C-alpha positions in Angstrom: 1.3 60.8 97.4 2.1 57.2 96.8 2.8 54.5 99.5 6.6 54.7 99.1 6.7 58.4 99.6 4.4 58.1 102.6 6.7 55.5 104.2 9.8 57.6 103.4 8.3 60.6 105.3 7.2 58.6 108.3 10.5 56.7 108.6 12.3 60.1 108.3 10.8 61.1 111.7 13.4 59.2 113.6 16.0 61.4 115.3 14.6 64.7 114.1 15.5 67.4 116.7 12.5 69.5 117.7 12.3 72.3 120.3 8.9 72.6 122.0 8.1 76.1 123.5 4.9 76.5 125.4 2.7 76.0 128.4 3.6 73.0 130.4 0.9 71.5 132.6 -0.1 68.4 134.4 -3.4 66.6 133.7 -4.6 64.7 136.8 -7.5 62.3 137.0 -9.5 61.0 140.0 -11.4 57.9 138.9 -14.3 56.6 141.0 -18.0 56.0 141.6 -20.8 58.3 142.5 -23.3 56.4 144.6 -24.9 59.0 146.9 -25.6 62.6 147.5 -23.7 64.5 150.1 -25.8 65.4 153.3 -23.8 68.7 153.4 -24.9 70.0 150.0 -26.9 68.6 147.0 -23.8 67.4 145.2 -22.6 63.9 144.3 -20.1 62.2 146.5 -17.4 60.4 144.4 -15.6 57.5 146.0 -12.2 57.5 144.4 -10.8 54.2 143.3 -7.6 55.3 141.7 -5.6 58.4 140.6 -3.5 59.0 137.5 -1.6 61.9 135.8 -0.1 62.7 132.5 1.7 65.7 131.0 -0.7 68.1 129.4 -0.6 71.2 127.2 2.9 71.5 125.7 4.0 68.4 127.6 1.5 66.4 125.6 3.0 67.7 122.4 6.4 66.6 123.8 5.0 63.1 124.4 3.6 63.0 120.9 6.9 63.9 119.3 8.8 61.4 121.4 6.3 58.6 120.5 6.9 59.5 116.8 10.7 59.1 117.2 11.9 62.7 117.6 14.5 64.1 119.9 12.9 66.8 121.9 14.1 69.8 123.9 11.5 71.3 126.2 11.5 75.1 126.8 8.8 76.3 129.2 8.0 77.3 132.8 7.0 75.3 135.9 6.5 76.3 139.5 8.7 75.6 142.4 6.4 72.8 143.6 6.0 69.0 143.6 4.0 69.0 140.4 6.8 70.8 138.6 9.3 68.3 139.9 7.1 65.3 138.9 6.5 66.7 135.4 10.2 67.4 134.8 11.0 63.8 135.9 8.4 62.3 133.7 9.5 64.1 130.6 13.1 63.4 131.3 12.3 59.7 131.8 10.4 59.7 128.5 13.6 60.9 126.8 13.2 64.7 126.5 15.9 67.2 127.2 14.4 69.2 130.1 17.3 71.6 130.7 15.1 74.4 129.2 12.4 74.0 131.8 12.6 77.2 133.8 11.4 77.3 137.5 9.3 80.4 138.4 8.9 80.6 142.2 6.1 83.2 141.8 3.6 80.9 140.1 2.4 77.3 140.4 2.8 74.6 137.8 -0.5 74.5 136.0 -2.6 71.5 137.2 -6.0 70.4 135.8 -7.6 67.9 138.0 -10.6 66.0 136.5 -13.0 64.0 138.6 -14.4 61.0 136.6 -17.3 58.9 137.9 -18.4 55.9 135.9 -16.2 57.0 133.0 -18.0 60.4 132.9 -16.2 63.6 133.8 -18.2 65.4 136.5 -15.9 68.1 137.6 -12.6 69.8 136.7 -10.5 71.9 139.1 -7.8 74.2 137.6 -4.9 75.5 139.7 -2.9 77.9 137.6 -1.7 81.5 137.1 -2.2 82.9 133.6 -0.6 86.3 133.9 2.4 86.9 131.5 5.7 85.7 132.9 8.0 88.3 134.3 10.8 90.0 132.3 13.4 88.1 134.3 11.8 84.7 133.6 11.3 85.7 130.0 15.0 86.5 129.6 15.8 83.0 131.0 13.4 81.4 128.6 14.9 83.2 125.7 18.4 82.1 126.7 17.2 78.5 126.9 15.7 78.9 123.4 19.0 80.3 122.0 20.9 77.2 123.2 18.3 74.7 122.2 17.8 76.0 118.7 21.4 75.8 117.7 21.2 72.3 116.5 17.4 72.0 116.0 15.4 71.2 112.8 12.1 72.5 114.0 10.5 74.8 116.6 7.0 73.9 117.7 5.2 76.6 119.7 2.4 75.1 121.8 0.3 77.9 123.4 -2.5 77.4 125.8 -2.7 81.0 126.9 -1.1 80.4 130.3 1.4 83.3 130.1 4.5 81.8 128.6 4.0 82.6 124.9 4.0 86.4 125.2 4.4 88.6 122.2 8.1 89.3 122.9 8.8 85.6 123.6 7.0 84.5 120.4 8.7 87.1 118.2 12.1 86.3 119.7 11.6 82.6 119.3 10.6 82.9 115.6 13.5 85.3 114.9 16.0 82.9 116.5 14.5 79.9 114.7 14.5 81.6 111.2 18.0 82.7 111.8 19.1 79.1 112.3 17.1 77.9 109.3 14.7 76.0 111.6 11.1 75.2 110.6 8.6 77.0 112.8 5.1 75.6 113.5 2.6 76.7 116.1 -0.7 75.6 117.6 -1.8 78.7 119.4 -4.9 80.0 121.2 -6.7 82.8 119.3 -5.4 85.5 121.6 -1.8 84.8 120.7 -2.1 83.9 117.1 -1.3 87.4 116.1 2.2 87.1 117.7 3.3 84.5 115.3 4.1 86.5 112.1 6.9 84.7 110.2 6.0 81.2 111.2 5.9 78.5 108.5 2.6 77.0 109.7 0.0 78.1 112.3 -2.6 75.4 113.0 -6.0 76.2 114.5 -9.2 74.2 114.7 -12.3 75.6 113.0 -13.8 77.4 116.0 -10.4 78.9 116.9 -9.9 80.1 113.3 -13.3 81.9 113.5 -12.3 83.5 116.9 -8.9 84.5 115.5 -10.5 86.1 112.5 -12.7 88.2 114.7 -9.7 89.3 116.8 -7.7 90.1 113.7 -10.6 91.9 112.1 -9.9 90.3 108.8 -13.5 90.8 107.6 -16.5 92.8 108.5 -18.0 90.9 111.5 -16.8 87.4 111.0 -19.6 85.1 112.2 -20.0 81.4 113.0 -19.7 79.5 109.8 -17.0 81.7 108.2 -14.8 78.6 108.0 -17.4 76.6 106.2 -18.7 76.7 102.6 -19.2 79.0 100.8 -17.0 81.4 102.8 -14.3 78.9 103.6 -11.6 79.7 101.1 -12.2 83.5 101.3 -12.0 83.4 105.1 -8.9 81.2 105.2 -6.9 83.3 102.7 -7.8 86.5 104.5 -6.7 85.1 107.9 -3.4 83.7 106.5 -2.6 87.1 105.0 -3.5 89.0 108.2 -1.4 86.6 110.4 1.6 87.1 108.0 2.5 83.4 108.0 3.5 81.1 105.2 0.6 78.6 105.7 -2.5 78.5 107.8 -3.7 75.0 108.6 -7.3 74.6 109.9 -8.4 71.2 111.3 -12.1 70.7 110.4 -13.0 67.4 112.1 -14.7 65.0 109.8 -14.0 67.4 106.8 -10.3 67.0 107.2 -7.5 69.6 107.1 -7.4 72.7 105.0 -4.3 74.8 104.1 -4.0 78.4 102.8 -0.5 79.4 101.7 1.0 82.9 101.2 1.5 82.2 97.5 -2.2 81.6 97.0 -2.3 77.8 97.1 -5.3 76.3 98.7 -5.3 72.6 99.6 -8.1 70.6 101.2 -7.0 67.2 102.5 -9.9 64.9 103.1 -10.2 63.2 106.5 -9.0 59.7 106.6 -11.9 57.5 107.6 -11.8 56.2 111.2 -14.1 55.1 113.9 -14.0 57.9 116.5 -13.7 57.0 120.1 -12.1 60.2 121.5 -10.8 63.4 119.9 -9.0 64.6 123.1 -5.5 65.8 122.2 -5.9 65.1 118.5 -4.7 68.6 117.6 -1.4 68.0 119.4 -0.9 64.8 117.4 -1.7 66.6 114.1 0.8 69.4 114.7 3.4 67.0 115.9 3.3 64.8 112.8 3.1 67.8 110.5 6.1 69.4 112.2 8.2 66.3 111.9 7.3 65.8 108.2 8.3 69.3 107.4 11.5 69.0 109.5 12.4 66.1 107.2 11.9 68.3 104.1 8.4 67.4 103.1 6.3 70.2 101.6 3.4 71.3 103.8 0.8 69.6 101.5 2.5 66.2 102.0 3.0 66.9 105.7 -0.8 67.5 106.0 -1.6 64.1 104.5 0.6 62.3 107.0 -0.8 64.5 109.8 -4.3 63.4 108.8 -3.3 59.8 109.1 -1.9 60.5 112.6 -5.2 62.1 113.6 -7.1 59.0 112.4 -4.9 56.8 114.5 -5.2 58.8 117.7 -8.9 59.3 117.6 -9.4 55.5 117.7 -8.0 55.5 121.2 -9.7 56.5 124.4 -8.3 59.5 126.3 -5.3 61.6 125.5 -3.0 59.4 123.5 0.0 59.3 121.2 0.8 57.5 117.9 3.8 55.5 116.8 5.5 55.4 113.4 4.4 51.7 113.2 0.8 52.7 113.6 1.2 55.4 111.0 2.7 53.0 108.5 -0.1 50.5 109.1 -2.7 53.2 108.5 -1.8 53.9 104.9 -4.7 53.8 102.5 -4.2 55.4 99.1 -6.4 58.5 98.8 
């Protein structure tokens, strides 16, 4: 890919309509100092200096897409609580269409509260319910999808195994999207990867790919290292076939991004060199950039090159972060 083509793809992100289906959550942080041990129990006492919060899970994908210039419709589930109200307001303020955020009174909005002392995470508290959503809530989610996908160019399924992306919901979403000629990409947890037959791209990291291969039983006892040489291409091709998808994308850290397509094509895109500060949320950035590139008509191989650049931009930042088109354009280096 030359510089002009790269610029064309990145500039084509603007205004693309993407529907994000998945597990919406709030990431909360308590920042402070640990200076003593509690007299009640041998644990640290953290004096909190400040608090912050940001949308996590599928909400982080929404923020990534918005930062890249997309128009985003959110379809997911929140609880009837203050966290759900705040998350809805934050996403709406950022520019997302939140009319597809369904309120479920039977479950809380997922909250992950991290206690950070001297810039070191010392504790995480999760408040969530991960059982599958009820049939009534699922019907509401499907109705929201039907509306949102009518004028969409891509559907991005962001699954964190919190109960929204059930097998019926995933199958219905892909059927609706394909019926509307919408590109379908997904970033699932291993437990739900098998629900995504018919997707254009399923993205996993290396350890998730290995776990998914075990669940799918694509080989006789897949072990750690199956997605490294010399088993890499054999493992990737087998898993892509078992998942019944057009392309499997596996992020491999410093080794880049690998693609296995249904027609037998195998592509390894080398990682773009970057000084790594934090890899948190990098997978969300990769799938967001890849989805937007494909929504604009780029083949998956070109989309992967752009997504690799997006990853190199975001890992230079501390904490969960997003990337802008200007940063992407400034990151071009000819392979």
